[in-house]
Structures are given as structure tokens and as C-alpha cells.
C-alpha positions as CSV (number, residue, x, y, z in Angstrom):
1,M,225.1,132.5,192.4
2,N,221.8,130.6,192.2
3,N,222.1,127.0,191.1
4,T,219.6,125.1,189.0
5,A,219.5,121.4,188.0
6,V,219.4,120.7,184.3
7,S,218.8,117.3,182.7
8,L,221.0,116.4,179.7
9,D,220.9,113.6,177.3
10,I,223.8,111.2,178.3
11,N,225.6,111.7,175.0
12,V,225.5,115.5,175.4
13,F,226.7,115.2,179.0
14,Q,229.6,113.0,178.0
15,E,230.6,115.4,175.3
16,A,230.4,118.3,177.7
17,K,232.5,116.4,180.2
18,R,235.2,115.7,177.6
19,E,235.2,119.4,176.5
20,A,235.3,120.6,180.1
21,E,238.2,118.4,180.9
22,N,240.1,119.7,177.8
23,L,239.5,123.2,179.0
24,N,240.4,122.3,182.6
25,I,237.0,123.5,184.0
26,S,234.1,121.9,185.6
27,V,231.1,120.5,183.7
28,P,228.7,123.1,185.3
29,E,231.1,125.9,184.2
30,F,231.3,124.5,180.7
31,C,227.5,124.2,180.5
32,S,227.1,127.7,181.8
33,M,229.5,129.0,179.2
34,A,227.7,127.1,176.4
35,I,224.3,128.4,177.4
36,K,225.6,132.0,177.6
37,E,227.1,131.6,174.1
38,F,223.9,130.2,172.8
39,L,221.9,133.0,174.2
40,K,224.3,135.6,172.8
41,N,224.1,134.1,169.3
42,N,220.3,133.7,169.6
43,Q,220.0,137.4,170.4
44,K,221.7,138.2,167.1
45,S,219.1,136.1,165.3
46,T,216.3,137.9,167.1
47,I,217.8,141.3,166.1
48,T,218.2,140.1,162.5
49,S,214.6,138.9,162.4
50,Q,213.4,142.2,163.8
51,L,215.4,144.1,161.1
52,D,214.1,141.8,158.4
53,S,210.5,142.4,159.6
54,F,211.1,146.2,159.7
55,Y,212.6,146.4,156.2
56,S,209.9,144.1,154.7
57,I,207.4,146.9,155.6
58,N,209.7,150.0,155.4
59,K,211.7,150.0,152.2
60,A,215.2,151.3,152.5
61,V,215.8,154.3,150.3
62,I,219.2,155.4,149.0
63,D,219.8,159.0,148.3
64,D,220.2,159.7,144.5
65,D,223.6,161.5,145.0
66,I,225.0,158.6,147.0
67,M,223.7,156.1,144.4
68,Q,225.4,158.1,141.6
69,A,228.7,158.3,143.6
70,Q,228.6,154.5,144.1
71,C,228.0,153.9,140.4
72,N,230.8,156.2,139.5
73,L,233.2,154.3,141.7
74,L,232.1,151.0,140.2
75,S,232.8,152.2,136.7
76,E,236.3,153.0,137.7
77,E,237.1,149.5,138.9
78,D,239.0,147.0,136.7
79,W,236.8,143.9,136.3
80,E,238.4,140.5,135.6
81,W,236.2,137.7,134.2
């Protein structure tokens, strides 16, 4: 494993230290886990942005038969207001 030094705000470091102690792991392990989680969640945002961009140009089209089947199902539902 390659190691890299990272500077953290003292308040962030202290919070990370408390959380690491609660999890019974080292601060570097905790920070590594936090960064991995951030990157994983950020990738979802990137994918969502890419899909939004695609569908802003390419409109989604629903087949008429599927649309009619969905409408038929909705009319059978009991609606409470």
C-alpha cells in the first residue's frame, strides 16, 4: 500500500479520531474508508448528471401499448383522498 500525507482541519481530525476510536480502528483507516465512501457516492452523482444530460437531449419515449396498459392499471386502483 502506498501512503500519502493529507492535511486536515483540526476540527475534522478530532472528529475523525473520535469516530475511529468508536469503531476501534486507526485514524488513517477511518479516513481511507471515508474517502472511499465519498468517491463511491460522488460516482453516483456523476452517473446521474450524465443521464440527466443525455435525457435533456434525447427525450424518452414510452410505447403507446405500455402507456395504455399503465393507464388501465391506474384506473383500477382505489384512490383515497
